[in-house]
C-alpha positions as CSV (number, residue, x, y, z in Angstrom):
1,M,223.8,72.3,138.2
2,S,226.6,70.8,141.3
3,N,226.7,71.7,144.7
4,S,229.1,74.2,143.8
5,D,227.4,75.7,141.6
6,A,224.3,76.1,144.0
7,D,223.3,78.4,146.7
8,P,223.9,76.4,150.2
9,P,220.8,75.7,151.7
10,W,221.5,78.0,155.2
11,W,222.1,80.7,152.5
12,Y,218.6,81.3,152.5
13,V,218.6,80.9,156.8
14,V,220.1,84.6,156.1
15,V,217.9,85.6,153.6
16,A,215.2,85.0,155.8
17,A,216.6,86.8,158.7
18,L,217.5,89.8,156.8
19,L,213.7,90.0,155.4
20,L,211.7,89.6,158.9
21,G,214.8,92.6,160.2
22,A,213.3,94.8,157.1
23,G,209.8,93.9,158.3
24,G,210.6,94.4,161.7
25,F,212.0,98.1,160.4
26,F,209.2,99.4,158.3
27,Y,206.6,98.2,161.1
28,W,208.8,100.2,163.4
29,M,209.1,103.1,161.2
30,L,206.2,103.7,159.7
31,N,204.8,103.1,163.5
32,A,206.4,106.2,164.3
33,W,205.4,108.1,161.2
34,E,201.9,107.3,162.6
35,A,202.7,108.8,165.7
36,E,204.1,111.7,164.7
37,G,201.9,112.9,162.0
38,G,202.0,114.5,158.4
39,S,203.5,112.7,155.5
40,R,206.2,110.8,154.9
41,R,207.8,109.8,150.9
42,L,207.5,105.8,150.6
43,H,208.4,103.6,147.7
44,W,205.2,102.8,145.7
45,L,205.0,98.9,146.9
46,I,205.3,99.5,150.4
47,Y,202.6,102.5,150.0
48,L,200.2,100.7,148.2
49,L,200.7,97.6,151.4
50,Y,200.8,99.7,154.2
51,E,197.5,101.7,152.3
52,A,195.9,98.8,151.6
53,F,196.8,95.9,154.9
54,G,198.8,99.0,157.2
55,K,201.2,98.4,158.8
56,R,201.0,95.4,159.6
57,G,200.5,94.0,155.9
58,V,203.8,95.4,154.9
59,A,205.3,93.8,157.7
60,A,203.1,90.5,157.0
61,W,204.7,91.0,153.4
62,F,208.0,90.5,154.5
63,A,207.3,87.6,156.7
64,A,205.4,85.9,153.9
65,F,208.6,86.1,151.6
66,A,211.4,85.5,154.7
67,A,208.2,82.0,154.5
68,V,209.4,81.3,151.2
69,A,212.9,81.1,151.7
70,L,213.3,79.5,154.8
71,C,211.0,77.0,152.5
72,L,213.5,76.8,149.4
73,G,216.8,75.9,151.9
74,W,214.6,73.4,153.2
75,A,213.8,71.6,149.8
76,E,217.3,72.2,149.3
77,R,218.7,70.6,152.1
78,K,216.7,68.1,152.1
79,R,217.1,67.3,147.9
80,R,221.1,67.6,148.9
81,N,220.6,64.8,151.3
82,S,219.1,63.0,149.7
83,N,221.7,63.0,146.5
84,E,224.2,62.0,149.0
85,D,221.9,59.0,150.3
86,N,221.5,57.9,147.1
87,G,225.5,58.0,146.2
88,N,224.6,60.6,143.5
89,A,226.5,64.0,145.0
90,S,226.1,65.9,141.7
């Protein structure tokens, strides 16, 4: 795959920021719902995470995927720099 076909490394940072934002939103939303009481509908995966680990577990799940995105971006940047240093700009 050439550099023009691959996702740019900064794109992973954008994805990580969106995931962290989603995690923060769900934490805030679940915190407000707990204060109000009653019941709400949630996506089944968010519901399972919430039942198993609470609102912090939901936020941590999003943070874990954000960390993976950052690691992928770092690895892609390192790979590209390595290719450029070797003269293999592919």
